[in-house]
TORKOLFI-165207 format. One record per residue: y, z, x of N, C-alpha, C in turn; residue in one letter. Coordinates in steps of 0.2 Angstrom, whole numbers, plus 5000, padded with zeros to 4 digits. Atoms other than C-alpha are relative to their C-alpha. Layout:
N
YZXYZXYZXA ...
// end
This chain:
850
499450005004500050005000500650005004M 499450004996501749965007500550064998E 499449955001503150095009500649965001F 499450044999504649995005500650045001P 499449974997506150055015500649984996Y 499450025004507750055005500549975005H 499450044997509249945010500049934998G 499950075002509949775007499949965007C 500250044994509549625018500749965001L 499450034998510949545028499849945005H 500050054995511149385039500350035007R 499749984993511449415058500249945004A 499750054995512349325072499750015007A 500249994993511549395088499450045000C 500649964998510049475096500250045007L 500049964994510049615109499350025002V 500749984998508349625118499950075001E 500249934999507449785117500050035007E 500149984993507049795135500750005004D 499350004997508849755140500450064998A 499649945003509549895129499750065004I 500349944997508250015136500350015008M 499850004993508749975154500750025001L 499249995000510649965151500150084998R 499949935002510450135142499950055005S 500249954995509550215156500650005006W 499550004995510850155169500650034998R 499449975003512250205158500050085000T 500149935000511550375156500050035007S 500049974993511250405175500750005002V 499350004997513050355179500450054996L 499649955004513750465165499950075001S 500249934999512850615170499850025007V 500349994993512550595188500250065003S 499749934996513650745194499650064997V 500449955003512750855181499350005003F 500750004998511050795187499950025007L 500049984993511450815205500050085001L 500049935000511850995201499350034998F 500749985003510251015190499550005005L 500550014995509150945204500050055006E 499949964995509851055217499950074999A 500149935002509851215207499450024996N 500549985004508751215193499349985002L 500750024997507251125201499850045006F 500149954995507451235216499750064998G 500249935003507051385205499349984996Q 500650015004505751305194499449975003L 500650044997504651195205499750035006L 500349984994503451265217499849955005P 500250064995502851175233499549964997P 500550045002501751035231499350035000K 500749985001499951075224500050074998G 500049935002500451255219500350014993R 499849995007500651325202500550055000R 499749945001501851445195499550054998L 500549955001501151605189499449984995V 500650035003499351565183500050034992D 500149985007499551675167500649984996V 499450025004501151595161499849954995A 500250055005501151505145500249935002P 499850074997501951355154499950005007V 500150014993501451295171500149935002Q 499950074997502051145181499749995007L 500350014994501051075195500249935003V 499850064997501650945207499449975003R 500650034998500250825210500049965006V 499950054994500850685222500749974999D 499450045000502350585227499849934997Q 500150075002502450415218500749965001A 499450044999503550265221500449994994F 499550025006505050205210500249935002T 499850074999505650025208500750005003F 499350014997507149975218500449954996S 499650055005507649835206499649994994N 500549995006506749895190500149954994P 500050045007506249785175499750054995Q 500249965006506149885159500050085001F 500049934998506050055168500050015007S 500049994993506450125185499350045003P 500649964997504750225186499449964998L 500650045001503050145187499450034996P 500649965003501950285180500150034993N 499949965007501650355162500449974995G 499650035005502650225152499650004994Q 500250005007502450215134499449954999T 500550055001501350055136499350025002Y 500649974998499950165143499750044995T 500349955005498750245131499850065003Q 500349944996497850365143500149995007D 500049994992498350405161499850065002T 500249934999497850585160499450024995L 500549995005496150625153499550065003V 500549954998494850775154499349984998S 500750015002492950775154499650055004F 500549964997491650905158500350055005N 499749954996492851035164500549975006G 499650034995493850915176500549964996W 499550045003495450825173500249945005Q 499950054996495850655180500749964998Y 499350035001497650575183500049935004L 499950074997497850385186500749985001A 499350014999499450325194500149955006Y 499850034993500350225208500350055004W 499849944995500650335223500749975004D 499450014996502150335235500049945004A 500150064996501450185245499849944995N 500150055005501250085229499249994999R 500750015001499350105230499750034994Y 500349975006498250125215499750075002L 500349934998497750315215499750034994A 500449965005496650435205499950075003L 500149944997496750615207499650044995A 500449965004495650755200500150075001R 500049924999495650945198499550034995R 500549965004494351065191500550054996Q 499649965004495151155176499750075000L 499350015001496051265174500550005006P 499549984994496751305191499849965006V 500250034993495951195204500549965003G 499650044996496851105217499949924999A 500150075001497150915215499749975006W 500350054995496050795225500249934999E 499750065002496750625227499749945004K 500250074997496150445231500549955000I 499550054999497350315237499649945001G 500450064999496450145235500449955004F 499550044995497250055250499849924999T 500250075001496349895244500449964995D 499650035005497649875230500650035000Y 499349985000499549885230500449974995Q 499550025005500849865216500549965004N 499450044997502049725222500549984995T 499550035005503049705206500650054999S 499449955002504649785199499950014992Q 500150005007503849785181499650064998D 500349945002503549955173499449994995A 500650015004502249875161499450015003H 500650014996501049865175499750075002R 500349934999500350045173499350005001S 500749994999498650115176499750044994V 500349975005497450165162499350035003S 500749974997495850275165499650024994V 500449985005494350305154499350025003G 500649974997492750405156499449984995I 500550015005491050355148499550065000C 500449945000490150515143499249995001P 500750014999488450435143499749995007Q 500250014993488350385161500450035005D 499649974995489750475169500449965004G 499650054996490650325175500850014998T 499350005000492550325178500349935000I 499850075001493450165173500850005001H 499350014999495150105179500249934999L 499750075001496249955173500750015002S 499349984997497949925181500349935001F 499650054998499349805185500049944996D 500150055004499449695170500749994996H 499550025005500849595160499849935000H 500250075001499949435155499749975006S 500350014994498949435171499250005000D 500749995000497149415176499850075000P 500249935000496149575173499950035007L 500249964994496049705187499750064997K 500449955003494649825183499550025006Y 500549984995493549935194499750074996R 500349945002492350075190499650045005R 500349964995491450215199499250004999S 500749995000489650255203499850044994V 500349965006488550325189500050075001T 500049934999488650505186500550045003G 499549974996490250545195500350054995L 499749965004491050625180499550064997A 500549955002489450715175499850055005L 500149964995489150795191500550005006Q 499550014995490850805200499950035006P 500149964994490350935212499549975005H 500550034996488950825219500349945004A 499850064996490150695226500750025004F 499449994996491450695240500549954997T 499550045003493050625232500449955004W 499750054995493450465241499949934996D 500050075003493750275237499349975000A 500650035000491950235241499650014994S 500349995006491450305225500149944994L 499850055005492250155216499849935003F 500150064998491749975216500649955001G 499450044998492849825220500449984993P 499650025006494249755208499749934998V 500350065002493549625197500449984994V 499650025005494249515183499549984994D 500550015005492649505172499750064997V 500449955003491949625159499449974996L 500550045004490949525146499849945004D 500250064996489949405157500049944995V 500050055004489749295142500749974999A 499350025001491649275140500349975007R 499850024993491949255159500750045001G 499449974998493549305168500650004995P 499449995005495049375158500649985004L 499550034996496549275163500750034998A 499449985003497949355152500050064997Y 500149945003497849535150500750045000V 499449955001499249665144499750064997T 500149945003499149845139499250024999Y 500749975000497349895144499950074998P 500149945002496650045136499350014999R 500749995000494950135136499950054994F 500249955005494150225121499350035001L 500649975000492750345121499749994992Q 500350015007491550305106499650064998T 500449945002490650425095499350015003P 500650004997489050375103500050025007S 500049984993489650425120500149945005G 499950064996489950245126500849995001D 499350014999491650165130500249934998L 499750065002492750025124500649995004Q 499450024996494049925132500449964995F 499650035005495549865121500649975004V 499450034996496849745128500349944995Y 499750055003498049615122500049945005R 500150064996497749435128500549954997E 499550055001499049295129499649944998F 500350065001498549135121500449954995G 499750045004499448985114500750034997G 499349975002501149085112499850064996G 500149945003500249225103499650045005N 500449954996499549385110499650044996K 500549975004498049445102499650065002N 500349944998497249615102499249995000V 500750014999495449615108499650065002R 500449944999494049745110499349985003I 500650024996492549745122499650075000V 500449945001491049865121499650015007D 500449994993490249955137499450054997Y 500649965002488450025135499950045006D 500149964994488250175146499250005002G 500750004999486350155145499849945005A 500250064996486349985154500649995005T 499550024996488049985162500349945000G 499750075001488649825155500550004994T 499550025006490049755144499849944996W 500250055005489749645129500450004994S 499750005007490449595112500749995000G 499350015000492149545117500249964994D 499950035007492949505100500850014999R 499250005001494749475093500150044994Q 499849965006495549605081500649974996I 499450035003497249525078500149935002T 499950074999497849345077500850004999E 499250015001499749295079500249944997G 499850075003499749125071500250014993A 499850005007500549085055500850015000G 499349995001502349105048500250064996T 499749945003503449245043500749994999H 499350015001505149235035500450064999T 499649955001506449365037500749984998D 499350025003508149355027500550005005P 499550004994509049405043499949965006L 500250034993508149325057499749934999A 500250075001507449165049499250005000G 500750015000505649095050499750005007T 500450004993504449145065499449964999S 500650035000502949045069499450035004T 500649964997501949165080500350075001F 499849934999501949345083499550045005R 500549964996501049485093500050074998R 500049935002500449655089500250055005A 499849954995501249805098499750064997Y 500449945002499949945096500350075002V 499849934998500550125095499450045003N 500649974997498850185098499449984996R 500650015003497050145094499550065002I 500449944998495850295093499550024995D 500549975005494350375085500250074998Y 499949935002494450535075499350035001D 500649964998493150665076499449984995R 500550025005492150585061499849935002F 500250074998491950415070500449944997G 499650065003493250315061500649985006T 499550034995494350195072500649994997L 499450015003496150195068500549975004H 499550044996497550075074500649994996M 499450025002499350065070500449965004T 499750054996500549935076500649984996W 499550045003502149835073499949935002T 500150074998502249645073500749995004W 499450034996503449565086500049934998R 499950075002504049405078500449965005E 499750044995504649265088500249934996I 499750065004505849135080500149945005V 499950064996505848955087500850005003P 499450004998507348925098500549954996A 499650055004507948785086500350044994S 499749965006508248925073500350075003Q 499749944998509049055084499650035006G 500449974995507649105096499950085000G 500049935001507649285089499350035001Y 500649964999506349415094500250074997K 499849945003506249565083499350034998Y 500649965003504949705077500150014993N 500049995007504549715059499450044998R 500549975004503549835048499550055005D 500649964998502249975052499449984997I 500750035003500449915050499550055002C 500649954999498850015049499449964998Y 500650025002497049965048499550055004A 500549964998495450065051499349965000Y 500650034999493650025056499450064999S 500549965000492050115051499449995005E 500650024996490850025063500249985007D 499850024993491750025080500449945001G 499650064998492949885078499849944998G 500350065002491949755069500449984994H 499750015006492449765051500650044999V 499449965000494249825047500250004993W 499849995007495049895031500750025001Y 499349985001496849925025500050074998S 499849935003497650085020499750014993A 500250005007497150045002499249985000S 500750005000495350025008499749934998H 500150075001495349835006499849975007Q 500250034994494349735019500549955002Q 499550054998495549635030499849965006V 500250044994494549575045499250015001A 500749994997492749545052500049965006D 500050034994492849515070499449965002A 500650044998491049455072500049944996D 500050065004491349325059500649965002A 499450044999492949265067500650014996G 499449995005494149335054500450065002W 499649954997495449435063500650024995P 499449985004496949525055500649965003I 499550044998498449415055500750024996D 499449985003500249415049500150004992G 500150005007499749385031499650054997T 500549955002498449525030500450064997S 499649955003498949665018499950075004P 500149944995499049795032500750045000V 499349975000500949835030500050074996V 500049935003501150025026500850024999V 499349985001503050045029500449935002V 499650075000504149885026500750025004T 499350004996505549875040500149945002L 499850074998506249705041500550015007P 499650014993507349645057500650055000A 499449975001508849735050500050085002E 500149934999508049905054500050025008W 500049994993507949885073499450045003G 500649964999506149955074499849995008L 500350004993505550005092499249994999L 500750014999503749965097499750055004N 500349964996502450065106500250075000D 499849935001502750235099499450054998Q 500549955000501650375092499650004994A 500550005005500050395082499650065001Q 500549954999498950535078499650014993A 500449995006497550575065499950084999V 500049925001497550755057499250014998D 500749985002495950855052499849974994D 500250035006495950775035499949935000R 500050075000495950605041500649964999G 499450035002497750565037500349975007R 499750034994498550445050500850024999V 499349994999500350495056500349965005H 499750034995501550395065500750035000V 499349994999503250435072500349955004V 499750054997504350295076500850004999M 499350005002506250275078500349934999Y 499650065002507350145070500650024997H 499349995002509050125063500050044994K 500049965006509650245050500349964994D 499850055005510450105040499949935002Q 500250074998510049925039500749975003P 499550034996511149815051500149934998D 499950075001511949645049499949965007T 500250034994511449605067499350025002Q 500749984998509749595075500150035007I 500049964994509649725088499550065000S 500549945000508449865093500450074999Y 499749935001508850045088500250035007A 499949974994509650155101500250084998N 499949935002510050345102500650014996V 499449995003511750315094500049984992F 500050035007511250235077499350014997N 500749995003509450305074499750075001S 500449945000508250445072499349995001H 500750015001506450475073499850014993Y 500250005007505550445057499250015000Y 500749985001503850525052499749974994H 500350035006502750425041499250025000Y 500749985000500950475036499749974993W 500350035006499650405024499550054997G 500549965003498650495011499449964999E 500750035000496850455007500049954995A 499950055005497350354992500449935002D 499650054997498350235003500750004999G 499349995001500050304998500350025007T 499649984994501250325013500650034998W 499449955001502650455014500450005006I 499550004994504150455025500650045000G 499449955000505550565031500349995007Q 499650004994506950565044499950075003Q 500049944996506850695058500750015003L 499349994997508350775066500149985007P 500050014993507950715083500049935002W 500150074997508050555094499950015007I 500149994992507450535112499749935002G 500450064998506350415121499449984995D 500550015004504850335113499550065000R 500349945000503850485107499249995000P 500750005001501950535107499850054995K 500249965006501050625093499350025001L 500749984999499450735093500050054994I 500149955006498650845079499550055002A 500549954999497651005080499550014995D 500549995005496251075070500250034994D 499749975005497451165059500449954996H 499650055003498251005053500749995002G 499350014997499851035063500049945004R 499850054995500650895072500550015004I 499649994995501550895088500349945003F 499750064997502850775094500350015006L 499849994994503150765112500449945002S 499550064998504650665120500550035005H 499449994996506050665132500650004996R 499450005004507750705125500549955004T 499550054998509150575127500450035006P 499449994995510350575142499750055006F 500149954995509750735151499250005002F 500750024998507850685151499650075000Q 500449945001507250865146499349984996D 500750015004505450885139500050044994L 500049965006505350945121499349984996A 500550005005503950975108500250024994V 499849985006504250975090499350014996E 500649985003502951045077500250004992M 500049995007502651025058499350014997A 500649985002501351095047499849984993T 500250035006500351035032500150054994P 499949965005500651195022500749994997G 499350015003502451145020500149924999F 499950085001502050955017500349975006D 499750024994502650925035500849994999Y 499349995000504450965030500350055004L 499849944997504551115041500149985008D 500050024993504851015058500550055003W 499649964996505451135071499949995008Q 500250004993505651135090499750065002R 500449944998504351245098499950005007V 500150004993504451195116500649965003F 499550044996505851145128500050025007F 500049994992505851125147500649955003K 499550044997507451065156499749975006P 500250034994507150945170500349935000G 499850074999507350765176499449965000F 500650035001505850695169500249934997F 499850075001505750505168499549964996G 500550055004504150445158499950034994T 500249985007503450455141499550065000T 500349935000502750625136499349994997A 500750015002500850575135499750075000H 500449945000499650715131499249995002V 500750014999497850735138499750024994D 500349995007497050715121499350045000R 500649975000495250765125500150085002P 499949934998495850925134500350044994L 499749965006496950975119499550014994F 500550005006495550935106499550065002R 500549954998494351055116500350075001E 499849934998495451195122500750024997T 499449985002497151185114500649995005G 499550014994498051155131500349944999L 499750075000499351025130500349995007M 499850024993499450945147500349935000S 499550065000500850815150500149985007I 499850034993501050705165500749985000P 499350034999502850665171500149985007Q 499750024993503550565185500850024999Q 499349995000505250635189500549945002E 499550054999506750525189500350015007S 499749994994507750495205500749964999T 499350045000509650445208500049955005L 500050054995509150335222499449954998T 500550055001508250175216499549995006P 500550024995506650145226499850065004G 500249944996506550325233499450034996A 500649975003504850415230500350064996A 499949945004504850555217499350034998S 500649975002503650685211499749984994W 500450015006502250665199499750074998L 500249935002501950825189499550004994D 500449985006500750895176500350064998V 499749945003501551015164499450024995I 500549975005500251135155500350054996D 499749965005500751215139499450044997I 500549965003499651355133500250014993Q 499850005006499851315115499950074996T 500149945003499051475109500550065001G 499449954999500451575117500749984998Q 499450035001501851455115500149994992V 499950015007501551415097499350024997F 500649985002500051515091499749974993P 500350035006498851455077500350034994P 499849975006499451485060499550044996P 500549965004498651605048499749954995K 500450045004497351515038500150024993Q 500049985007497451505019499350024998V 500749985001495951615015500050054994A 500149965006495251715000500150075002A 499849924999495951895000500050034993V 500049965006495552024987500350075002T 499649944999496752174986499950054995R 500049945005496752344977500650035001R 499449965000498352424972499950064995T 500049945005498452604964500750014998D 499349995003499952614953500050074997L 499949945004500352794949500650004995V 499550015005501252814933500750035003T 499449984998503152824936500350054995E 499749965005503552914920499450024995Q 500549985005502353014908500350064995D 499849955004502653124893499549994993A 500350015007501953164875500550024996Y 499649985005502853174859499750034994V 500349965005502553284844500449994993R 499750025007502853254825500250064997N 499849945005503453364811500650045002G 499449964998504553504816500249995007A 499950014993504453454834500249935001Y 499850074999505053274831500649985004A 499450014996506653304840499950035007M 500149974994505853394854499749965006S 500350044994505453334872499550045004N 500549964996503953384882499849975006F 500150044994504153274897499950055006G 500149964994504153424909499350045000G 500749965001502353484903499649985006A 500550024995500953484916499549964997A 500550045003499853394904500349954995V 499950045005499953244892499550014995V 500549985005499153304876500049944994R 500150055005498453174863499650034995V 500449975006497953234846500249964994Q 499850025007497853164828499850064995D 500149955005497953274813500249984993S 499750015007498253274794500650055000V 499449964999499553404799500549975004T 499550044996501153324805500150045006L 499849964994501553464817499550005006D 500550014995499953434826499849935003E 500050074997500153254829500349995006Q 499850014993500353204847499849945003R 500150074997500553034856500250015007I 499850004993500553014875500349935002G 499750064997501552884885500050005007F 500050014993501352814902500449945002L 499750064998502452694912499949985007R 500150024993502052594927500449945002F 499650054997503052484938499649955004H 500450054997502352314944500249975006F 499750034994503352284960499549995005A 500550004994501852324971499449954998D 500550055002500852184961500249935002L 499750074999501952044966499749975007M 500250044994501251904978499350025003R 500649984997499551974979499449964996K 500550045003498651854968499950014992G 500249995007497851844951499750074998A 500349945002497452004942499349994997V 500650015003495652014939499750064997V 500249945003495452194935500650055000S 499549955001496652334929499750064996A 500349945003495852504925500450065000K 499649945001496852654919499550065001L 500449944998496152814927500350064998S 499749945003496452984918499650065002L 500349944998496053154924500150054994H 500049955006495553274909500150075003V 499849934998496353444911499750054994A 500349965005495653504894499849964994G 500150045006494853444878499750044994A 500249965005494353504861499249995000G 500850005000492453534857499749944997P 500350065004492253374846500349945004A 499750064997493253264858499549965004W 500450054996492353104866500549955003Q 499550054997493152984878500149944995P 499950065005492852844864500650024995S 499549985004494152944854500749985002H 499450024997495552894866500149935000L 499850075001496452734862500749985004A 499450024997497752634872500349944997A 499750065003499052504866500649995005R 499450024996500452414875500650004996R 499349995003502252454870500549945001C 499550055000503652334867500650025004A 499449974997504952444875499850045006Q 500149964994505052514893500650055001D 499449964999506752594892500050074997A 500049935002506352774890499950045006W 500149964994506352924901499650064998S 500449945002505153074901500450064998E 499649945002506553194899500449994994T 499750025006507253104884499649984994G 500450025005505853044874499850054995I 500249965006505453114857499649964995T 500350045005504453074842500449954997W 499550045003505952994834500249945004T 499850064996506452884848499549975004N 500650034996504752844855500049925000R 500150075000504352664860499549984995P 500550025005503352564847499549955004Q 500550054997501752464851500349934998P 499850085001502052274853499649984994A 500350035006501652174838499349975002T 500750024999499752144836499750025007T 500349984994499452234852499350034999A 500749985001497552254854500050085002P 500149934999496852434855499450005005I 500550004995495852474871499750085000Y 500349935001494652624870499750025007V 500249974993494252744885499250005000A 500749994998492552764893499950065005T 500049944996491852914902499949975007G 500150024993491952904921499750055004G 500349954996491153064926500550045004G 499649964996491853214935500750014997G 499449985003493253244922500549945000G 499550065000493953064924499749954995V 500250055005493952934910500449945002I 499750064998494452754912500149964994T 499950045006495152624900500249935004I 499950074997495052434905500649974997D 499350025003496852374903500149935003L 499950064997496552204912500449954996T 499650055004497152094897500750034999E 499449975001498552214894500549995006M 499650014995499252204911500149925001V 499950075000498952014911500649974995Q 499550025005499951994895500750025002A 499449974999501352104901500349955006E 499750054995501551994917500149944998L 499950075002501351834908500750004996R 499450005004502851894897500650015004G 499549994995503851924913500250075001G 499949924999503752114912500050025007G 500049974993504152214927499750074999Q 500249935001503552374919499550004994R 500449995006502152424907500050074997L 500049935004502252564894499350004996T 500649995003500552624888500050064995V 500149945005500352724872499350024999E 500649975001498952844871499950044993L 500149965006498252904854499350014999S 500749985002496752984846499849954994Q 500350045005495652874835499750044994A 500249965005495153024824500450064999T 499549945002496053164815499650065000S 500449944999494653284818500350065004D 499749954997495453454822499750025007P 500449984994494153484836500049945005G 500050064996494553314844500749995003S 499450014997496053324856499950005008W 500150014992496253294875500750025003V 499549994996497453354888499949975007E 500150034994497753244903500550025005L 499549984995498553284920500649965000D 499450044999500353234921500350005007S 499750004994501553204935500150075003L 499849934999501953384934499450055002Q 500649964999500153444936500050025008A 500049984993499853544952499449975004T 500550034996498253454956500149935002G 499950074998498953284958499649954997G 500550055004497853194945500449964995G 499650045004499253094937499649944998A 500350075002498752934928500149955005A 500050054994498352794940499749944997T 500250075002498252604936499749975006L 500350034994496952534948499949924999V 499950075002497352344949499649975006V 500350044995496252224959500249934999V 499850075000496952054963499749965005Q 500350054995496351894972500449945000T 499750075000497151734978499549954999N 500550055001495551644975499750014993A 500350005007495051604957499449955000L 500650045000493351544954500049974993M 500050035006492951424940499650044995P 500449975005492451484923499449954997V 500550055001491451324921500049945004A 500050064996490851174931499449974999D 500650045001489651034930500149935003T 499950074999489350854934499749964995Y 500350055005488950704923499749945004V 500350064997487850554927499949954995R 500050055005487950384920499349964999G 500650045001486750244915499450044996G 500649975003484950304910500150084999V 499949935000485550484913500650024996H 499449995003487050474902500050064995A 500049945005486350604889499750065003G 500349944997485750734902500650045002N 499649954998486650894906499850035007N 500249984993486750964924500450075001Y 499649944999487751124920499750065004G 500349944997486551244928499949985008G 500250024993486451144945500550045005N 499649964995487151234961500449955004N 499650064997487951064966500449974995R 499650055003489350964960500049935004L 500150064997488950784964500549954998I 499550055001490250644966499749935003V 500250074997489750454968500249954995K 499850065004490350284963499549955003E 500550054998488950154963500049944996D 500150065003488649974959499550004994G 500549995005487250034948500250064996N 499849955004487850144934499650064999P 500549945001486250254934500250055006D 499949954995486950334950500750025001Y 499349985001488750354945500050084998D 500049935002489250544945500850025001R 499449975000490850634941500050074999I 500049935001491150824943500650034996S 499549975004492150934932500050085001Y 499949924999492851114934500650024995L 499549975004493851224923500250075002R 499749944997494951374928500450044995F 499649955004495651524918500650025005D 499449984996497451554925500350064998L 499749945003497851704915500250055005A 499849954995497851824929500549985005G 499550024996499051724939500750014997L 499350005003500551734927500450065002A 499649954999501951834932499950045007G 500249964994501251884949500549985006T 499550024995502751804959500049935001G 499950074999503351634964499549975004A 500550034996501951524969500249945004I 499750054996502251414983499549945001R 500550055000500551314984499450034997K 500749985003498851314975499649945002V 500550054998497351214982499450014997Y 500750005002495751174975499649995006L 500449994994494551224989499349994999D 500750015001492851154989499649995007C 500450014994491451165002499549944998A 500550065001490351005005499450015004S 500649994996488651045011499649935002P 500450064999488050865010500649944999V 499550065001489150705013499749945003M 500250064998488650525015500349985007G 499850024993488850435032500749975000S 499350035000490450345026500450054995L 499649965004491150495016500750025004G 499449984996492450525030500649954999A 499550055002493350365024500049984993T 500050015007493050385006500550044997T 499549965004494550444995499650034994P 500349975006493850574983500650024996Y 499449985004495150584969499950064995R 500049955005495550734959500549984994L 499650015006496150714941500150064996H 499949955005496850824928499649974994H 500450015006495850834912500450044995V 499649975005496950874897499550044995S 500449975005495450924886499650055003N 500349944997494851094890499450034996D 500549975005493551114876499349985002S 500750024998492051044886499650065002W 500549954999490551154888499649995006Q 500450014994489651174905499349994998E 500750015002487951184897499849954995M 500150055005488251044885500249935001A 499650064999489350914892499549955004M 500350054997488550744897500549945001T 499650064998489150574903500349974993W 499850035006489250514885500550054996N 499549955003490250674879500650025004S 499549974995491350694894500749984998R 499350025002493250704891500349955005P 499850054996494250564898500450035006P 499649974994495150584916500749984998L 499350015000496950604916500349975007G 499650034994498250564930499650035006A 500249984993497650564948500550055003S 499649954997498350724956500049995008L 500050004993497850694974499349975002A 500750034998496450614985499950035007A 500249974994495550685000499449965003H 500650034996494350605013499550055000F 500649964999492650675014500050045006G 500049954995492650835025499550054998R 500549945002491450985026500450054996P 499749965005492851075017500649954997R 499550045003494050985005500550044996L 499549975003495751044999500549964997R 499550045003496750964986500650044997W 499449975002498551014982500049994992D 500050005008498551064963500650044998V 499549955001500151164964500449984993T 499650025006501151064951499650014993N 500450005007499751054938499850084999Q 500149935001499351244940500750034997V 499449975003501251284937500149974993L 499950035007501251164922499550044995S 500549975005499651244914500250084999E 499849935001500351424917500650004995L 499550005006501851374906499749974994A 500450025006500551304894499550054997G 500549955003498951374888499650045006D 500349964995498451444905499349985002G 500650034999496851334906500149945004I 499950064995496651204920499349975000L 500650044999495251074919500149945005S 500050054995494950954934499449965000L 500550044999493850814938500049975007A 500150044993493250734955499649944999V 500450065000492750554957500149975006E 500050044994492450434971500449944999S 499650075001493650284974499749945003S 500450054996492350184984499350004998R 500750005001490650124980499650005006E 500550004994489050144990499750075000G 500449944999487650264993500250045006S 499849964994488350315010500650044998A 499449965001489850385001499950064995R 500149955005489050514990500250075003I 499849934998489750694991499750054995L 500349945004488950854986500550065001H 499549945000490151004982499650064998L 500349945003489551184979500350014993G 499849995007489651234961500050085000S 499949935000489951414955499350045000R 500749985000488051434954499850015007E 500250004993487951414973500250075003A 499949944997488051544986500750015001G 499249985000489751634989500449955005P 499750044995490151525004500249934998A 500050075003489951364994500449994993L 499750015006490751404978500849985000R 499350025000492351314973500550054998P 499549955002493951404970500749975001R 499350014999495851394968500350055005L 499749964995496751464983500850004999L 499250005002498551524979500350035006V 499649984995499851544992500750014997V 499349985003501551634988500549995005Y 
// end
């Protein structure tokens, strides 16, 4: 689904090339702040940076290590620094307790350094058989590791050039201690991967991917016929061979932009291509359109595009789960494929090669910067007219976007196990390093800066993703800038202990709380000759009925609800009363309680004549014996009713159900010396279990009921006999009046999920008909599905946001019915959820957050 960005379309008169802007911006920045930076380098760095190869304090949450010196360009194209530019996917990676950094060293040699984590010294290899002779920052170094055979792979020095690739001996990364670290561990530089395809003549932006099976893939962009097409090749760790070189994108075709005119070919600039932990391959990119010289010769980026693959990059699907390519069949993604998720024409000045991450729910996030307003000229965004923009896709194909308050260089993005996303980037002008964070609990609207390190950093803030995923350590390589073009500068690795700098958030979990509310006021009143008398100072609350007016007594208790706020739904509220004395005929069942309509009374002023009256049609609740001189009355419904009506206090009237003169009771009051005043014991939880749940099945099973099953099954199949939809119903009465609700999630455990469940959107629907019965409903009698509330990819635990629907039902009848269905067909997309009949860990629930 496209995300149409607002704005009018305008014609333009000129083009400013992106790369020229970036270089000119860098040079201007250096000139404008050179005095400040000289001071910064002399003073701040002298204090912050230790000697080469040594760390700061090992226990510090942030540590900076100087790895090696690296060359800089004397007459730079695109950037003054050769290492860690945005065009590189991975230059720093970890595997098996070791970290590897690929780079160009001070002598322009290809280099690879390693260290044992967390504090080992860096060992370095300088490959003296290959030297960088260019002034082009695109020609960076990428590194990849194959888990299956332990080989380390390097690809380097490309900008539409023949492939340069070399790999290590087998087992090097699996048994690093067994090898002396030197260049002899690596083979020669070659230009062939897949022998069947032969030498690769025009390679740009090489990147390696670890596959879910433990093998490796190589992704690159190849120049051909004016177009530059993205391709992918497979490495088999069992045989040590490359094969299956295939095309993913195609640049041919036409595209017309109202501002720039019609282009005849294009190239994909990939933000990132990566597997998530469930084995889905995700790729986002922007198209670079190239208009013929006869029509102005414009070059511009347009649109944010997304596609994913379930089979390692063979068949590709759009965000709306429509097939858009089959690489094996020669059907690539092209400029007409329905892959645009954010529409940004030429007027928005979109930059390429930016940030992508996939969160724990399988939602893809990108952060890219573009202009804040559409322009009438074709030019790329810069720090003066743009911001970062965060876009992400929901499971149903909907994409959401927002402007962020920052701008800097081209950013990078990473997600943790809690769904939090982190944006790493350099700030403009001063080239400091910053990390921003947003969380799913606030719908990613709570962006805040969580890390800032002053410095003279000059490269893109890439993160060692394998290390972050395994340990939470954010390790960022940086080459320092220099004021002297061509002078060597330090290559650093900055380690951020995320658990100390920005600790994991508290998880939304089921919590049950007990609150003991001691009555704040109590008294009894007496009829007849005592109707104007007050007994609020008595040590007891006496309750008695009689045919004689003078002997009629009614007790009153008042409780304040402040301590019940924001603790969850009231599931139990029991009034505990201590018996001080009783008549010979009295039984606990003789004592009755009703809710009063007024709470504005005081124990020192209440009398029979001004006593509060019971609420209209207030139910009567009868006491039961509790033993040990204690009786209880279940007031759960009474407390829920008071809260539902917005009450902050509850007044309870106590009366006798019989006028037998031998049936009376005296209860300890607040003035009693034993401290046994009336107490309302309230149990609350933020986890509501369904009061009913079941699934229905179509086809020949359409008349069957599955209400007693311990599973809720969801499936969409080409054969209706296998279609299943699950239903749940919740009673929300206990939630009313317990405080302002911020979020409510339907939380379900999935003990069984099909192999393609991770890319299947399971839609949650509202069901307006609440009259269905768990043990009677069938496919034929099922209520119709209402509006789709949310969609969630299959995961071991699924959480749909149902906040708005819960709030709506609380304002209505207090009953919420929901249904879950699959949005894609196939046996491999079946989903089992625990039902309320399952064990405690598998039962579905509503989780409430205040």
